[in-house]
KOLPA-613750 format. One line per 2 residues: number of its first residue (from 0); their letters; for each residue x, y, z of C-alpha. Coordinates in pm, 1 decimal, m for minus. Each point is the difference from the previous one (the first is absolute). Layout:
N
NUM> A> X:Y:Z; ...
This chain:
243
0> MR> 4384.0:1245.4:m4119.2; m339.1:161.9:59.6
2> AI> m169.5:m301.5:m158.9; 179.5:m237.2:238.7
4> VL> m101.0:210.1:301.8; m360.3:4.5:m126.2
6> VI> m9.1:m378.1:m39.0; 144.9:m52.5:349.0
8> GL> m257.4:240.7:142.3; m285.6:m186.2:m169.2
10> LC> 127.3:m333.2:126.7; 20.8:133.0:357.4
12> AC> m350.9:143.4:m26.6; m139.2:m330.3:m125.9
14> KS> 181.0:m186.3:274.7; m144.3:231.5:267.1
16> AG> m352.1:m32.5:m140.2; 33.5:m375.2:m17.1
18> AE> 127.6:m16.0:357.4; m302.1:198.0:120.6
20> DM> m240.2:m226.3:m193.3; 169.7:m306.1:144.9
22> AT> m31.5:141.4:351.4; m370.8:66.7:m52.5
24> RD> m58.7:m349.0:m138.6; 194.9:m148.0:289.8
26> VV> m218.9:180.5:253.0; m315.0:m115.9:m179.6
28> AR> 126.5:m359.2:m11.9; 86.6:m4.7:369.7
30> LF> m334.0:146.6:97.4; m185.0:m242.6:m225.9
32> AA> 172.6:m295.1:168.7; m62.0:136.0:349.6
34> TT> m304.0:m36.7:224.9; m121.4:201.5:297.0
36> QN> 112.8:m291.2:218.7; 340.5:m15.6:m171.6
38> PA> 62.7:359.6:m113.4; 279.3:114.6:m228.2
40> DL> 312.8:135.7:166.0; 94.4:325.2:m173.2
42> SG> 163.7:157.3:303.1; 279.1:242.3:m83.2
44> EN> m61.0:m34.2:m374.3; 42.7:294.4:m236.1
46> LA> m333.3:33.0:m178.5; 39.7:367.4:m83.2
48> NL> m190.0:135.4:m300.1; m154.4:m338.2:m88.3
50> DL> m350.6:m35.7:m142.4; m177.2:m201.7:270.2
52> AG> m349.1:131.6:m66.5; m290.4:m227.6:85.6
54> LD> 212.7:m269.2:165.6; m116.5:m198.5:300.6
56> FK> 300.1:m16.2:233.2; m162.1:m272.3:216.2
58> HA> 140.2:126.5:332.2; 354.3:15.3:m143.2
60> NL> 297.9:90.5:215.5; 128.7:332.9:m135.0
62> KG> 187.4:108.3:310.7; 261.9:259.0:m92.1
64> AS> m82.0:m29.2:m371.0; 34.2:295.2:m236.2
66> LF> m321.5:75.4:m186.9; 116.2:348.3:m93.5
68> GA> m196.9:119.6:m302.0; m169.2:m339.0:m43.0
70> DL> m344.9:m9.0:m158.6; m229.6:m163.1:255.7
72> TG> m326.2:111.1:m156.5; m278.6:m228.8:120.2
74> AN> 250.0:m231.8:169.4; m109.2:m212.5:294.3
76> LT> 255.4:41.2:278.6; m231.3:m97.6:285.3
78> GC> 180.9:m170.9:284.1; 343.9:52.0:m156.2
80> NL> 307.8:69.6:209.0; 133.5:334.3:m122.2
82> EG> 189.5:96.4:313.1; 265.6:255.5:m87.9
84> AN> m89.9:m20.3:m369.8; 51.2:293.7:m236.2
86> LD> m315.0:95.5:m191.4; 112.3:352.1:m88.0
88> RA> m136.3:121.4:m336.2; m193.4:m325.4:m42.1
90> TL> m336.3:3.9:m177.5; m265.3:m93.1:256.2
92> TS> m317.2:49.3:m199.8; m270.6:m223.8:153.8
94> TD> 272.0:m198.3:181.5; m121.5:m213.6:291.9
96> LS> 241.9:m3.7:295.5; m248.5:m117.5:262.1
98> NA> 152.3:m188.7:294.4; 347.4:53.0:m146.3
100> NL> 302.5:52.6:223.4; 136.6:338.8:m108.4
102> RE> 190.3:69.6:318.5; 270.7:260.5:m68.4
104> AS> m77.6:m11.8:m372.7; 55.5:305.0:m220.5
106> IR> m289.3:108.6:m224.4; 108.4:339.0:m123.0
108> RP> m160.3:177.8:m294.8; m179.7:m296.2:m154.9
110> SI> m210.9:37.5:m313.6; m361.7:m81.5:79.5
112> YA> m252.4:173.8:m219.1; m23.8:m57.9:m375.2
114> SM> m91.3:363.8:m53.1; 81.9:316.9:192.2
116> VP> m335.0:m27.4:180.3; 2.4:m235.5:302.6
118> DA> m249.4:m284.9:m33.5; m119.0:m199.0:302.1
120> AE> m19.7:m315.1:m213.3; 374.2:25.1:m74.2
122> AP> 122.4:63.6:355.4; 213.2:m273.2:162.4
124> IF> m133.7:m208.2:287.8; 195.6:m40.6:325.9
126> RE> m271.2:m157.0:218.4; 136.5:m172.0:312.4
128> AN> 356.4:49.0:m130.3; 298.9:44.2:230.1
130> LE> 154.8:337.0:m85.7; 195.6:58.4:318.2
132> RA> 269.2:263.2:m60.6; m69.7:m8.8:m373.4
134> WL> 74.2:310.7:m209.7; m271.5:113.6:m240.7
136> EG> 30.5:311.2:m210.3; m217.7:135.7:m278.8
138> IF> m367.7:m2.6:m93.6; m211.6:m272.4:162.7
140> DY> m350.4:141.0:m47.1; m277.2:m251.8:86.6
142> SD> 250.7:m266.9:108.3; m143.0:m251.3:247.6
144> FT> 201.1:m52.0:321.4; m288.7:m148.5:198.8
146> GA> 125.7:m202.0:296.6; 366.0:48.4:m94.0
148> DL> 285.8:54.3:246.0; 174.8:328.4:m79.2
150> TG> 181.4:37.6:330.2; 292.6:237.0:m48.4
152> AR> m57.9:26.2:m374.2; 100.9:311.1:m192.0
154> FG> m211.1:163.2:m269.6; 185.2:258.9:m205.3
156> GL> 359.5:106.1:m53.4; 256.6:77.3:265.9
158> NP> m16.5:366.2:m97.6; m356.5:122.4:m64.6
160> RD> 131.2:293.9:m205.1; 149.2:m28.8:m346.6
162> SQ> 288.0:206.9:m135.6; m239.5:284.5:m94.8
164> GN> m134.3:18.1:355.0; m345.5:m128.9:m91.2
166> IR> m193.4:m192.4:261.3; m8.4:m369.4:m79.5
168> GP> m160.3:m294.9:172.2; m160.2:m337.8:m64.8
170> IL> m341.3:0.6:m165.5; m257.1:m244.3:140.2
172> RG> m333.7:157.1:m82.1; m289.9:m234.6:67.1
174> AK> 230.4:m274.2:129.5; m139.2:m263.4:238.3
176> FV> 171.7:m47.5:334.9; m289.6:m167.1:182.7
178> KT> 108.0:m184.8:316.6; 364.0:50.5:m92.9
180> TM> 290.1:2.3:247.5; 197.4:318.9:m65.2
182> KG> 188.1:74.8:320.7; 282.8:244.2:m65.7
184> VI> m78.2:23.6:m371.4; 141.4:302.3:m185.7
186> LE> m258.9:182.2:m212.7; 142.7:350.3:14.6
188> RA> m150.1:233.5:m262.0; m203.4:m289.9:m140.6
190> DL> m316.2:66.5:m196.1; m244.7:m226.5:183.8
192> SF> m317.0:173.7:m107.3; m301.7:m233.8:2.1
194> AD> 213.7:m286.2:137.6; m161.5:m238.1:250.9
196> FS> 183.5:m82.6:325.7; m301.4:m146.1:182.2
198> GS> 102.5:m216.6:296.5; 373.1:44.6:m68.0
200> QL> 284.4:42.8:249.6; 200.0:314.7:m77.5
202> DG> 166.3:50.2:337.0; 313.8:208.6:m42.8
204> AN> m64.9:55.3:m370.1; 153.0:302.3:m175.2
206> LQ> m279.9:181.0:m184.5; 163.3:340.8:7.1
208> SA> m126.5:231.0:m276.4; m209.4:m284.1:m144.7
210> NL> m313.0:71.3:m199.9; m279.2:m167.7:198.5
212> TR> m290.8:153.3:m188.1; m306.5:m226.1:39.8
214> TI> 225.9:m270.6:141.5; m174.6:m257.7:220.9
216> FR> 143.6:m90.3:343.0; m302.5:m166.3:155.2
218> DA> 95.8:m215.5:302.4; 368.9:56.0:m78.8
220> SL> 274.4:49.2:258.9; 241.6:291.0:m49.8
222> RS> 167.4:21.5:339.0; 313.6:217.7:m14.5
224> AN> m48.2:51.3:m373.8; 148.2:312.5:m159.5
226> LF> m277.0:200.9:m168.0; 183.0:333.0:m7.6
228> AA> m111.6:219.6:m292.4; m219.9:m279.4:m139.8
230> LL> m294.7:108.8:m215.3; m314.5:m111.0:184.7
232> DG> m283.5:106.7:m226.2; m298.0:m230.9:53.4
234> TD> 208.3:m268.9:173.4; m211.7:m268.1:169.9
236> WT> 124.3:m62.0:359.0; m301.4:m199.7:120.2
238> NA> 103.1:m201.5:311.7; 368.5:52.8:m85.1
240> VV> 268.2:32.1:269.0; 197.0:309.9:m94.6
242> P> 299.3:181.2:156.4
């Protein structure tokens, strides 16, 4: 009886592995046949946990798609429609998401750095991307959000304290937010040390208890922003409009 159960288990495992391989090959085939003028339609597809590293998505439509746990290392997702997509736990090492539509997308706790030490060369790129009301949580050190729209976006969990009562918050040390629209963005308890917000709009932003050590806000607008209990050691406010 045990032998029969073992055989059935092996067959199911092989079937699952084969199904995943087929799904990966199908995605590759559809992207290979597509062009930037006639992009692949992968909207609503379940691409969770697939190995999609290094692929050029050629402005594919991934609206509402699940990329949970997918490996997108070095993938080119520039100009893709990822509105409402799920990229939680995805690997975003050196992933290019420039000009992508990530409106209301979820990017929670992605894997980015190959080692435990953040590397600027491995950080994802979100230049000129639409991240309105997107939810990002985790470590995004050195990530590039230059020119992006982060209106109403949330960085960090709903509850900044874990079960042990420790203070938690998003980590964005050295991140680039140059000329970024960030009205009403939530960055409570965020570590933004050495980040650059030059020329950005942060009106109504929540920066309560954020670490703004050596953070740059040159020519930035922070009207009605919440800076209560923020750490302001060496912060650059040159020509900034502050509360």
